[in-house]
C-alpha positions in Angstrom: 104.0 78.2 97.7 105.4 80.2 100.5 105.3 77.5 103.1 106.7 74.8 100.8 109.4 72.7 102.7 108.8 74.6 105.9 105.8 72.5 107.0 106.3 69.4 105.1 104.9 66.9 107.7 101.0 66.7 108.4 101.5 67.1 112.2 102.8 70.7 113.1 103.7 72.1 116.5 101.4 75.0 117.8 104.3 77.5 116.7 104.5 76.0 113.4 100.7 76.3 112.8 101.1 79.8 113.9 103.8 80.9 111.8 102.1 79.2 108.7 99.0 81.3 109.5 101.1 84.4 110.1 102.9 83.8 106.7 99.6 83.5 104.9 98.3 86.7 106.6 101.4 88.4 105.6 101.0 87.3 101.9 97.2 88.6 101.9 98.6 92.0 102.8 101.4 92.0 100.2 98.4 91.1 97.8 96.4 93.9 99.5 93.7 91.2 100.0 91.8 92.0 103.2 89.2 89.5 102.8 91.5 86.8 102.9 93.7 88.6 105.6 90.4 88.4 107.8 90.4 84.5 107.2 93.9 84.0 107.8 93.9 86.4 110.9 91.2 84.3 112.5 93.1 81.0 112.0 96.2 82.9 113.3 94.4 84.1 116.4 93.6 80.3 117.2 97.0 79.1 116.6 98.6 81.8 118.7 96.2 80.8 121.4 97.4 77.1 121.2 101.1 78.0 122.0 102.4 76.9 125.4 105.2 78.4 127.4 108.1 76.1 127.4 111.2 76.4 129.3 110.9 79.6 130.9 112.0 81.0 134.3 109.6 82.5 136.6 110.2 85.8 135.7 109.5 85.2 131.9 106.2 83.2 132.6 104.2 86.4 133.1 105.7 88.3 130.3 105.2 85.4 127.7 101.7 85.1 128.8 101.2 88.8 128.4 103.0 88.6 124.8 100.9 85.7 123.6 97.5 87.3 124.7 98.4 90.6 123.0 99.3 88.5 120.0 96.1 87.0 119.9 94.1 90.1 120.3 96.0 91.9 117.6 95.1 88.8 115.4 91.7 89.1 116.3 91.5 92.8 115.4 92.7 92.1 112.1 90.0 89.4 111.5 87.4 91.9 112.6 88.0 94.4 109.8 88.4 94.6 106.2 90.1 98.1 106.2 93.5 97.0 104.8 95.4 99.9 106.3 93.9 98.9 109.9 95.0 95.2 109.1 98.6 96.6 108.4 98.7 98.7 111.5 97.8 95.6 113.6 100.2 93.4 111.8 103.2 95.9 112.8 102.3 95.3 116.5 101.7 91.5 116.0 104.8 90.9 114.4 106.9 92.3 117.4 105.1 90.4 119.5 105.4 87.1 117.7 109.0 87.8 117.2 109.5 88.3 120.9 107.9 84.9 121.7 110.2 83.3 119.2 113.2 84.6 120.6 112.3 83.9 124.2 111.2 80.1 123.6 113.2 77.1 122.4 114.4 77.7 118.8 112.0 76.5 116.2 113.2 74.1 113.6 112.6 76.4 110.8 114.3 79.7 110.0 112.5 83.0 110.6 113.7 86.2 109.5 112.6 89.4 111.2 112.6 92.1 108.5 111.9 96.0 108.6 111.0 98.8 106.2 113.5 101.5 106.7 111.0 104.2 105.7 108.5 103.3 108.4 110.5 101.2 111.0 108.0 98.7 110.9 108.8 95.2 111.1 107.3 91.7 109.9 108.4 88.2 109.6 109.4 86.0 107.0 110.4 82.2 106.1 112.9 83.7 103.3 115.4 86.5 103.1 113.6 87.9 100.0 111.8 91.2 100.8 107.9 91.3 100.3 107.0 94.4 102.0 103.4 93.9 103.4 102.8 97.6 104.4 103.5 99.3 101.2 103.5 96.6 98.6 102.4 98.7 95.7 105.2 101.3 95.9 107.9 99.6 97.9 107.4 95.8 97.4 111.1 95.0 97.9 112.0 98.0 100.3 113.5 96.6 103.4 116.1 94.8 105.1 116.7 91.5 107.2 117.6 92.7 110.7 117.5 89.5 112.5 116.8 85.7 112.2 116.2 82.9 114.7 115.4 79.1 114.4 117.1 76.6 112.3 119.7 79.1 111.0 120.5 80.7 114.2 121.3 77.4 115.7 123.8 76.6 113.1 125.7 80.3 113.6 
């Protein structure tokens, strides 16, 4: 459903695996499903840990290493609680870290949209332009805006 076409092949890169797990986690939070969010956050933390830094100058190596480490810790924190509001708070930080990684590494072959809730300023990532707000799905499911994009679409621009 949400990953259709994005990851059609059986052998995904570590970034694709991480993005796939991230999208599943985000969808769990849209559905207010804290139990499955825990499971997908665990998969995400492992996938994030498998990502390797490519084509970075000496100054970015340390920064990207710290970003990856922090993202892994945020995903682990989500996997260790069933408190939906805590999971959402961690997702906000995790989304910023993952976006930074995507922007500072070779562009992925798929499009990623950075979206923001204008009410809170919190960001999340999506593989589609349509808004599904994971922070306030009950009251503001479609409240948000695309603020940036990277990947395949950016390469065409």
